[in-house]
N, C-alpha and C positions, 0 to 999 in steps of 0.2 A: 768770276762771276757768282755771287750768292745767291743762295733760293728764293729770296724777298724779289730781288730786280728781275729776276727770271719768270716768276709767276707774275709781276707787274706787266711786263712784255708781253706776256701772253693773254691778259685780259683785255690790252689795249687790242692787241691785234682782233681779239674776238669781237669786242662790241663793235668794229668798224665792219665784221661781216654780217651777213643775213640770220634770220633766226636758226635756218638749217644748220648753218656754220656754226652758229651759237651753241647748238644743243650738242655738238660735235666736239666743239672746243670744251664743252663743261665734262665729257667723258674722257677726252684725253688729259686734261686738268687732274680727272680724280685717279687716272692710272699713273700718272707722272706721280702724285703724292705718296700712292702706294709703294710705287718703287723706291722712293727718296725714304720712306719709312722703314720696308724693309732691309735696305740697307745701311739705314744707321742704328737699325735694333744690336745689341748684343749678342754676341754667337752664345748658344746654350753650351754650359758646361758640362762634359761628359767625365763620367766617374767610373775608371775602368777597374773589373772585378777581378781578382786572381784569376789566373787559368784554371786552376785546380777545382775552385769552387765554381766556375762558369761549367768546366765540363762536366763535375756530378751534377748541378741543376739539368744541364742538357740531357744527361744520362737519364736522371730520373722522372724529367718528362716523357722521354722516349719511351721508357719501361713503362710508364703508368699508363700511357694511350697504347703500348701494346697489350696491357692486360685489359684494359677496356675492349679492345677489339677483340681479343680472345672471349670476355665472358659474352659480348654480342653474339661471337661466332656459335658459342655453346648452346646459349638461348636459341638461338635462331635453330641448330639442330636437334634441340631436345622438342621444340616446337614440332619441327618436319615429322620427328619419330612419332609423337603422340598422334598425330595425324592420321599419319600410316597405320598406326595401331589401331586406332577407331576403324580405319577402313577394312583391314584383313588384319587376324592376329596369325603370325606365323607360329608354326609347329615349334614347341619347347625341347630343342634338341639336346638340353643340359639334363632332362629328366631321366631318372634311372631307368634300363631296361621293362622291370617289373610295372612301373607307373605306366608306360607307354602300354604296354599289352592289356592293362586294365582300361584305359581310353577307347582302346582300339575293340576290347570285348562289349563295352557298352555301347558303342556305335553301332556294332553288328548285331547288338541285341534289341536295337529300335525296330528294322524291318523285321525281326523276326516275332516281337510281341504282335505287329500288325498282324502277321500273318495268323498268328494264334487267335487273335480276337476274328479273324476272316472264317477260320475253322470252326469256332465255336457258335457264331452265327449260323454256318451250313451245317453243323451237329443239333441246334435247336430245330430246324428245318427238317431235316430226316438223319435218322440214327443208323447208321451202317452195322450190319453183323461184325462181331467181334470175331475176326478170323485168326488172331493170335491166341485166343483160350485155347485151354486143353478140351478134347471131344467130350469129357464127362461135363464141364462146365457148361457147352454149348449145348448139350442136350437137356441139362437141368433147365437152362434159360429158355429154349423152346418148349417145353415143358410148362412153363410159367405161363410164358405166351398163350398157349392153347387152352389152358386153365381160364386166364383172364378174358378171352374173348369166348369161351363159352359162359362163363358166367354175365358178361354182357349181353349175350345173345337171350340168355333166358331172363335177364332184367328187363329187356325191351321188348321180346315176343311175348303175348298173351299167352297164359297157361292151357295148355291143350293135353287131353288124356294120352297117355303114351301106350304103346304097343300091348305093355302087359295089363292095364288097365282096359282097355279092348279085350285082351284076352279074358280076364276077371268075368266080364259081363259082356258075351257075344250079343245079347238079345238085351235090350235095354226095357225095363220094366214099364208099364202102363200107370196111370194114376188110379188108383183103389185097389192094386193090387197088392199081396202080401209077398213082401221081399225077404222076412227073415225074421228073427227073434232078437230080442235085446236082453242078457241076463246080467245081473246085479247081484253077485255072492254074497255083499258084506250085509243086504235086506233081504236076501234070499226070494229075489223075485225074477221071473222071465216072464216078457211082455214081447207082444206080435208088433213088428215094422211094417205098416202101410204105407205106399207110396202117395205121398201128398200130404196136404196139412188143411185142406179144407174141414169142414166141422163133420162129413161125412165120414173122412179117415180117421179123425181123432176121436170120434165116438167107438170105433173099432181097436182103437190100440196107438199105439206110437207113431206119430206121424213123421215121415221121411221129406224133408224139403226138396221139392222137386228142382230147385234152380241149382243145387249142390250136388257133388261126385256122390257116388256110390260109397257106401262102408267097404273099406281097405283099398279103396283107389288112393292115389296120391294128392290129396288136397282135403278142404275142408268140407266134411259130410256133417249135415245138421239135422238132429232129431228134435221134436217138439211132443208136449203131451200137455194134457190138464192138469191143474194142482190138484184138483179134487178126487181125480180116479187114479189113472195109471202112475202120476209121478206123486202122489199124497206123500209118500216117504222120501222123496228125493233128498231131502234136507237131511237126512240121517247119514250119508254118503259124505266121506272124507277123502282129504288128499291123500295119493297112492292107491286108492281103492280101485279095483278092476272093473271093467264094463266089457262085457262079450259081446260079439254080434258075429250071429251065424247066418249066411246066405249061401245063395246057391254057388257063389264063389269060394267058400271057404270060413274058416273060422278065424275072426279078428279079434285080438286081445288089445284094449286100450287100457292105460294106466291116468287115471286124473293126476292133472298139474296145477289147476287152477280153480278156482270156486269164486264167484263174484257177482255182485246185486248190480244191475244196469236199468236205465229209465225204459220204457216200453217200446221207444221209438228209437233205439239204440241200433243202429245196422252195422256196427262192427264185428258183431258174433258171426256176421255170413259173410266176410271176407275173404279171401282166397288164401291157401296157406301154401308155403313151399314144401311141407312135409305132411305126410298121413294124420289128421286130425279128426277126432269127434268131437261135436259140440251139442249138448244136451240143454233144452231151454223148457221153461215153463213159468207160468205166471206168480207174481209173489206181491205181497205177502201169502201165505199156504191158506191163511184163515180169513182172510179179507173176504168180504161180502159184497158181491157187485164186480165190476170189470178193475181188476188190478193194475195199479198205477206201473208196476216194475217188473222186471226179468230175473229168475234165477238162473244162472248159467254154470254148469259145469265144461272145463276142456279137458280134454284127455288125449294124450298122444299114443300112436299104434306101438307096441312093443313086441308082439311076434303075429305071425300068421301061418295057417294050416291050410 
């Protein structure tokens, strides 16, 4: 029975059947046709390769696959090592012993530096005594500290008469009293000194400013006189000339250090001094008619006392 007659019979049978069987029949016909086609198609011709070439190809592919796997594993291992390195760097065990010691020294120096900074801050707050210094050095340091303390005390504390000053003048003079004489050897003059600088005192001689210390005491002693009477030759005195003051406390020799002219309202001439000073003042110019606008000033330092 050939293929065509077989198909015709199938079609006749399907035609007599219901639509459901018709669809089933179509499916069967399609399946049968596929089977017939595959059986009648020529078989593929296979070309056999030599055993040696086939073996080489297999070996080559296997080796290539092995190399790829090894490369993949190497990359994975390197990635894992990098991740571990980022997390924690292991110590360098291959470094020489000297390099290890330097690293350990640097690591140990960090807390030492912090400690040194804390010690410096504490030192700024309070400097302890140097107990390691030799005894001589310690004594010198203590002497310097005592001298500084005394200097600060003198600077901050107002000036007061010392015991020696009180001994010089146990009884303070009253205004209008004669307290001594002023001798100026360069112009061969000796003049009386009256305590006070009002017109009554100035008419009797040289006036002593009651707000200043007495001659010979450790501060600024101020004497004043008229330019046309007691001090009319005062401008003839020069630097280094002597001014000798004799009082009940003794004889005090001063040496002129400075000569200057200042305005009449200048109060710097009566400021306190840290050492015994004699300031002599008069009106200026000497030949001025009326109330003179300036003051002629001599400043002398005490050089000896008897």
